[in-house]
N, C-alpha and C positions, 0 to 999 in steps of 0.2 A: 069458417072459410079457411083454406089452405094457404099459405103464403109459401111460394117456393122461391129459392135464391135467385138473385139476378141471372145468374151465368146460366141457371138450368133454363130459364125462361128463355133466355137468348137461344140456347141449344134447340129446344121446342120449336121455337119460331123457324129456324133455319131448316130443321127438318121438315116443318110443314110446308115450307116454300120450295124446298127441293123435290117434295112428294107432287106438289102441284105443278112444278116445272117438268116433270117427267114426262115424255111424250114418246115419240118412236124410237124403240130399240130393237137393234139386231141380235139375232140369236149368236151369230159370230160375225167378226170382220175380217176373219182370214179363210179361205178355202185353199187345200192344198190337192193336187189332182195327179193322176200318173196317165200320160197319154202312150197310146201304143205306137210305135214307130212308123206303122201307115195311117194313123189317123190324119185326117184333113182338117176335122173341127172338133172341139170339146166345149163342155157347157158348164157354167157355176151358177149355184142358186143361193140367193142370201135372204133367209126368213126374217122378218119383223113383224112387231106388234106394238100397237100404240097402249103404252101402260099408263098414260096421264088420265085425267078426269075431264078433259075437254079434246076437242077434235084437233090433230094435228097433221100438218101438211108437208109433203116432200115438195120443195118449190122448184128443184131442177136437179137434174144429175149430168155427169160428166164423165166421158171415157177417156183414158189417158191414150189410147191408140186406136187408130183406124180399123185395125185388126178385130176390134170387139164390137158386137152389137148388142146394147143394152136395152132390155125391155122391163117393164114393171105391170103387176098382175092387171091386166085389161086396161092398161094406161091409168089407172086409177091414183090419183095422188094425195087425196084428202081421206084421213081413217078417223073415224070415231074410237072412243075410249074402248079399249078391248079388241079392236078391230085387227087382222092380221094382214099381211100380203108377202109378196115375194119378187124380189129383183132378180131376172135372171140374164147371164152373161154370156152371149155364145162368141167362142174365139174361133177365127181363122187362123190355122197354125202355119199355113203358107212355108217357108223354109225354115221356121224356127226349129230348134233344138236346144238340148241342155235344159238349164233351170231358168225358167223365164217368169218374171213378175209383172203383173198388170193391175192397175189399180181403176176404180170408179169413185169419183167425189160426188157425195150426197149431200145437197143443201137442204136443210130443215127449217121451215118456218120463217125466221127473221135472220137468217144466217146471211152476213156479208158476201158478196161475191169473192172477196178475199180470203174467207175462212170457212170452210165448209165442217158441218158438224161431225161426218163420218167419212172415212176413207176407207172402201171394200177392197181387200187385196187378195187377188188369187194367184198362186205360186203353182205352176204347171212344169212338172218334169218330163222332158221328151227325149227319147233316146238319143244319142249323138250315133248316128249309123256310119257317118264319114268324119272322123275326127281331123280338123286342120288346125295346126298351131306353128307359130301364132298366125293371127289372120290380117295383122297390120304388120307392116316392114317399114322403117323408118331410116332416113339418112340425114344428117344435117347440112344445111345449106353451106356450100363452100367447104364441106368435108371430103375425106378422101373417098373416091368411088370404090365400091367393093361389092361384094357377095354376101346375101343373107339367106338362111335355109329354112323351108317351111316343111315341117314333117306332118304327113298324111297316112293317118291310120283307119282301116276299116274294121268297124265293130259289128258286120253283119254277120248272120250265121252261114253265110255263103260268100264266095270269093267275090269282090269289087274291084274291076280294073279301071285306072284311068284311060279315057279313050282320046281326048284332046286337052292341050292347054293353050289358051290364048292371052294376049294382053293389050289394051286399050292405047298405050303408048309405047312408042319404039325406043323411048329412052330406056326403057328396063327390058333387057333380055333374059331369058329363063331357060333352065335345062332339067328335064326331067330324070330322075335315077330311081329303078326298081330294086327296092331292097328286099321284099318277098312278094313275089308276084299275087296280086288279088288281096294282099293284106296291108305291106307297109310300103311307102314311096316317099322319098324327099325331092323337092323342087328347089333348085339353087336359082335366086333372082339377083341379077347384077344391074345396078344402076351405072349409066356410061357418063353422065354428067350431072353435078349437084350445085350448078351455077343458080339455078331459079327453081322455087316451088312447083313441081310437076306430080299430080296425081295419076298413078296407073293402076288400073282394075285388071287383075288377072283372073280369068275365069277358067276353072277346073271341071270338066265333063267326064263323067264316068258312066259305066253299064249298071248302076244299081237298079235293081228292080221296083224299088219304090221311088216313084217320080219325084217327089219332093224332096228326097235327099241324093237327086242325081246330079246337080250343078252347084259347086261350091265357089265361092269368090275370096280372094285375098287381095289387099290394097297395099299398093307400094307409094310412099312419098316421101320427097324432100322436104324439109321444113326446118324452120329456124329453130335452134334448141330452147327448151324452156330455162327460165332461170334457174340456175346453179348447175345446169348440164355442162359438161365439157366438150369439146370436139377436137377430132384429131386433126393435126395440121395437115394441109393439103401438099 
């Protein structure tokens, strides 16, 4: 009879437990996708296999955004050893642009509701046809009223012109300047009163031939400074 050292026996025991505990495993937990500028939807698929020696179950799954429709192979949640399946996520791209990350939380077997076993991440790169920077303008409460500038750049293969600009609040006034017709614009936004926190939404309309890039928004807000920020005297 062969007597193994105690530390080797413990190692073998933990390896055996780990092998037995292995259940549903995903081929990858990250998908990176490139979307076309005019794409309305895009889909990501995550394949998985039960690599354990007993049935394993997906108890539930939760998408981080309402723009995601998540489906699992024929609605099947329990998988026998060696059995495989796919989680498919369909994304409604809406007005999204730039690099966007969305995730689906997957709860396996006895996962508590506060701690899922798996987070599936989809990173989508969407062309920025109409680039707006910055998208939020802020002034401190009781600070000096003044003007801030939004830069608008058209990255389309053809000229894109701004056809209208409006704002939800008359506390903010705006003036559009054309730097290069169909390519570069600047929007000057001025707050007239900073005595109270007021949100204004600026709506920028363009003649872009891709509908979902046609309208852009910029937020203007008076707010209390964050700790450590300084504000100009009024």
